[in-house]
ZAPAKOL-898284 format. One record per atom (N, C-alpha, C): residue in three letters; atom name; x, y, z. Coordinates in steps of 0.1 Angstrom, whole numbers, plus 5000, padded with zeros to 4 digits. Each point is the difference from the previous one (the first is absolute). Last residue first. Example, Ala and Ser with C-alpha at 12.3 -4.5 7.8 and 13.67 -1.06 7.14 Angstrom:
2
SER,N,5128,4978,5071
SER,CA,5009,5011,5000
SER,C,4992,5011,5008
ALA,N,5003,4943,4999
ALA,CA,4991,5012,5000
ALA,C,5009,5012,5000
// end
This chain:
72
UNK,N,1351,5552,5396
UNK,CA,4996,4997,5014
UNK,C,5004,5010,5009
UNK,N,4988,4996,4945
UNK,CA,5009,5006,5010
UNK,C,4995,4997,5014
UNK,N,4994,4984,4944
UNK,CA,4995,4999,5014
UNK,C,5010,5005,5009
UNK,N,4991,5009,4946
UNK,CA,5010,4998,5010
UNK,C,4993,5000,5014
UNK,N,4990,4995,4944
UNK,CA,4993,5002,5012
UNK,C,5010,4996,5011
UNK,N,5003,5015,4945
UNK,CA,5006,4994,5012
UNK,C,4991,5003,5012
UNK,N,4999,5003,4942
UNK,CA,4994,5003,5013
UNK,C,5006,4991,5010
UNK,N,5006,5021,4944
UNK,CA,5003,4990,5011
UNK,C,4992,5004,5012
UNK,N,5005,5010,4942
UNK,CA,4994,5003,5013
UNK,C,5004,4989,5010
UNK,N,5034,5011,4960
UNK,CA,4987,4993,5002
UNK,C,4994,5004,5013
UNK,N,5032,5032,4969
UNK,CA,5001,4990,5010
UNK,C,4986,4994,5002
UNK,N,5031,5041,4971
UNK,CA,4991,4989,4999
UNK,C,5002,4990,5011
UNK,N,5009,5056,4984
UNK,CA,5003,4989,5008
UNK,C,4990,4989,4999
UNK,N,5011,5045,4977
UNK,CA,4993,4988,4994
UNK,C,5003,4988,5008
UNK,N,5013,5047,5008
UNK,CA,5010,4990,4996
UNK,C,4994,4987,4995
UNK,N,4973,5037,5017
UNK,CA,5009,5006,4990
UNK,C,5010,4990,4994
UNK,N,4970,4987,5035
UNK,CA,4993,5003,4988
UNK,C,5009,5005,4989
UNK,N,5015,4992,5044
UNK,CA,4999,4988,4993
UNK,C,4993,5002,4987
UNK,N,5006,5034,5034
UNK,CA,5010,4999,4989
UNK,C,4999,4988,4992
UNK,N,4974,5017,5040
UNK,CA,4994,4998,4987
UNK,C,5010,4999,4989
UNK,N,5009,5002,5048
UNK,CA,4997,5013,4995
UNK,C,4994,5000,4986
UNK,N,5010,4966,5047
UNK,CA,4997,5001,4986
UNK,C,4997,5015,4996
UNK,N,5033,4984,5042
UNK,CA,4986,5002,4996
UNK,C,4998,5002,4985
UNK,N,5041,4994,5030
UNK,CA,4994,4988,4994
UNK,C,4986,5002,4995
UNK,N,5025,5033,4985
UNK,CA,5001,4987,5005
UNK,C,5000,5000,5015
UNK,N,4993,5034,4962
UNK,CA,4995,5001,5014
UNK,C,5001,4986,5007
UNK,N,5007,5009,4953
UNK,CA,5009,5010,5006
UNK,C,4997,5002,5015
UNK,N,4993,4955,4966
UNK,CA,4994,5011,5008
UNK,C,5011,5009,5005
UNK,N,5005,4958,4974
UNK,CA,5002,5013,4994
UNK,C,4995,5012,5008
UNK,N,4997,4949,5006
UNK,CA,5014,5005,5002
UNK,C,5002,5014,4995
UNK,N,4960,4969,5003
UNK,CA,5007,5001,4987
UNK,C,5014,5005,5001
UNK,N,4967,4994,5036
UNK,CA,5007,4987,4996
UNK,C,5006,5001,4986
UNK,N,4979,5033,5045
UNK,CA,5006,4999,4986
UNK,C,5005,4985,4998
UNK,N,4959,5013,5034
UNK,CA,5015,4999,5000
UNK,C,5005,4997,4986
UNK,N,4954,5020,5028
UNK,CA,5005,4995,4988
UNK,C,5015,5001,5000
UNK,N,4958,4997,5039
UNK,CA,5013,5006,4996
UNK,C,5004,4994,4987
UNK,N,4952,5005,5033
UNK,CA,5007,4994,4989
UNK,C,5013,5008,4997
UNK,N,4984,5003,5049
UNK,CA,4993,5002,4988
UNK,C,5008,4993,4989
UNK,N,5017,5002,5043
UNK,CA,4988,4992,5001
UNK,C,4991,5001,4988
UNK,N,5044,5021,5007
UNK,CA,4990,5006,5009
UNK,C,4987,4992,5002
UNK,N,5054,4984,4992
UNK,CA,4989,5005,4992
UNK,C,4989,5005,5010
UNK,N,5053,4999,5009
UNK,CA,4988,4993,5003
UNK,C,4989,5006,4993
UNK,N,5058,4997,4998
UNK,CA,4988,5007,4998
UNK,C,4988,4991,5004
UNK,N,5058,5005,5005
UNK,CA,4988,4993,5003
UNK,C,4988,5009,4998
UNK,N,5049,5005,4975
UNK,CA,4992,5005,5010
UNK,C,4987,4991,5002
UNK,N,5037,4999,4966
UNK,CA,5002,4992,5012
UNK,C,4992,5004,5012
UNK,N,5000,5017,4953
UNK,CA,5010,5006,5008
UNK,C,5003,4992,5013
UNK,N,4965,4988,4969
UNK,CA,5012,4999,4993
UNK,C,5012,5006,5007
UNK,N,4960,4982,5031
UNK,CA,5000,5007,4987
UNK,C,5014,4999,4994
UNK,N,4971,4966,5033
UNK,CA,5012,5008,5000
UNK,C,5001,5007,4986
UNK,N,4955,4983,5030
UNK,CA,5010,4996,4990
UNK,C,5011,5010,5001
UNK,N,4949,4983,5024
UNK,CA,5013,5007,5002
UNK,C,5010,4995,4990
UNK,N,4942,5003,5003
UNK,CA,5012,4993,4998
UNK,C,5013,5008,5002
UNK,N,4941,4997,5001
UNK,CA,5011,5006,5005
UNK,C,5012,4991,4999
UNK,N,4958,5001,4964
UNK,CA,5002,4997,5014
UNK,C,5013,5006,5005
UNK,N,4996,4989,4950
UNK,CA,4988,5003,5008
UNK,C,5002,4996,5014
UNK,N,5032,5011,4954
UNK,CA,4999,4994,5013
UNK,C,4987,5005,5007
UNK,N,5021,4994,4947
UNK,CA,4990,5007,5009
UNK,C,5000,4993,5013
UNK,N,5035,5006,4956
UNK,CA,4995,4991,5010
UNK,C,4991,5008,5009
UNK,N,5006,5015,4948
UNK,CA,5006,4999,5013
UNK,C,4995,4988,5008
UNK,N,4995,4997,4946
UNK,CA,5000,5011,5009
UNK,C,5007,4997,5013
UNK,N,4985,4971,4961
UNK,CA,5008,5011,4995
UNK,C,5001,5012,5009
UNK,N,4966,4969,5019
UNK,CA,5006,4997,4987
UNK,C,5006,5012,4994
UNK,N,4999,4996,5053
UNK,CA,4991,5003,4988
UNK,C,5006,4996,4987
UNK,N,5007,4980,5050
UNK,CA,5007,5006,4989
UNK,C,4991,5002,4989
UNK,N,4992,4996,5055
UNK,CA,4996,4997,4987
UNK,C,5009,5007,4990
UNK,N,4996,4984,5055
UNK,CA,5008,5007,4990
UNK,C,4996,4995,4986
UNK,N,4980,5000,5054
UNK,CA,4998,4996,4987
UNK,C,5010,5008,4991
UNK,N,4996,4983,5054
UNK,CA,5004,5011,4991
UNK,C,4998,4994,4986
UNK,N,4980,4987,5053
UNK,CA,5004,4996,4986
UNK,C,5004,5013,4993
UNK,N,4996,4980,5055
UNK,CA,4998,5010,4990
UNK,C,5005,4995,4986
UNK,N,4982,4973,5046
UNK,CA,5011,5002,4991
UNK,C,4996,5010,4989
// end
């Protein structure tokens, strides 16, 4: 069974480690390349769903989180 780790950085993006498929803001299916991918969680990125660092400018606040997802 494969595992995907999703970490929410304190006051920052969601980091996906491993390969994952998700649907972007336009409804298109995207697959990560297997490297770390940063996804926006502040809602201010101009490159959604990816983080562009906008959370720093808007003083985004969030607690760190971690999800471990088992994929069969």
